[in-house]
N, C-alpha and C positions, 0 to 999 in steps of 0.2 A: 504494500500500500504506500509506503514511503517513497518507493521508486516512481510510482505513478504520479504522486503529488509533485515530486521533483521534476519529472519530465513535463508535466503540465505547466508548471511555473516557468521552466526554461522556454517553452513554446510561446507563452504569453510575453515574456521579456523580449524574445527575439522579434515577435510581431510588433511590439511597441517600438523597438529600436528601428526596424525597417520603416515604420510609419513616420517616425520623427525624422529619419534621413530623407524620406520623400518630401516632407514638408520643408525641410531646410534646402533641399535641391530646387524645389519649385517647379517651374515649367521645364520640361515637357510633361512631368507627371501630373501636375495640377494646372489645368487651363483656366486662367483668370482673364475674362474679357474675350473679345474676338481677336483672331489673328491679324485681321486687317488693321485694327486700332494699334496693336502692339508694333507692327511693322511700320505703320504710317508715322507713329510717334518717333521712330528712330531715323527718319529721313533727314538727310543733311539740309540745313537751311539754305544752302546754295543752289537748290534745285531750281531750274528755270522753267517758266511756263512754255508750253508747246501748243500747237494747233492740231486738232484731231477732227477728221471728217468722217461721217458715217450716219447710220440710222439708229435711233433709239429703240431698244426692245425691252420688254418687261419679262422677267422670269420670277414669278412669285411676287415678293415684295422688293426684289432687287431690279435695278435698271442697268442695262448693258448698252454699250456702243459697239455696233458691228460695222467695220470699215469695208471698203470696196474689195479688199483681198480676202475677206472672211474672218479676219482677226477680231476677237471679241475682248472688250475691256470692261471691267466692273466700274461703275460710277458711284461715287460716294455721297452724292447729294440728291436723294430721291425727290425731295420736295421741289427743288429747282428744276429737275429734269422731267418730272411727270407731265407737265403740259406739252412736252415735245414728243411724247410716246408715238412711235410709228412714223415720225418725220425725219427727214435728212437734216442734219445740223452740223455746225462747226463748234467744237468745244475747245476752249482755251483752259489749260490746266497743267498740272505736273503729273508725270507718270511714275508710279511706284512699280518698278519692273519686277520685284520679287513677288508682289501680290497681283500683278497684271491689272492694276487699278488706276483710275485717273481721279485726282483730286480736282473737282470742277471749280474753276474760278469764274468762268463766263461761258454762256451758251447762247448761240444765235442760230436762227433758221438759215440753212445753206441756200445760196442762190443757185438755181438750176440753169 
C-alpha cells in the first residue's frame, strides 16, 4: 500500500511540474489571443504602405482581397471593407507577409 501511495504522489508531482513548465514556456503550448494580432504587433514600424488591387470577398466573418493572379490576402478591417464586398478596389496598406494579411489604411473603388 505504501508503494502505491508513493507512486501516486510521484505521478501527481510530475504532472504538476510539467504543467508549471508549460505555463512558464507559454506559446506555443498556450495560445493567448489570435495569431494575426501577435504577428501584427511584432511588425517593424518601418513598414511602408503599398497599393493592392483586387476584388473583395467574404469568407464567414473575414474579408479577403483576391488579386488578378488569384493570390488571396486577409484584410484586417472588416468594418471599413464591408461596403466594398464583391467590388474591385484599390487598397493602400502594409502587408504582413508571415500572416499573408494586409493592414488596411485606405480603400477606394478601382477605376475600370
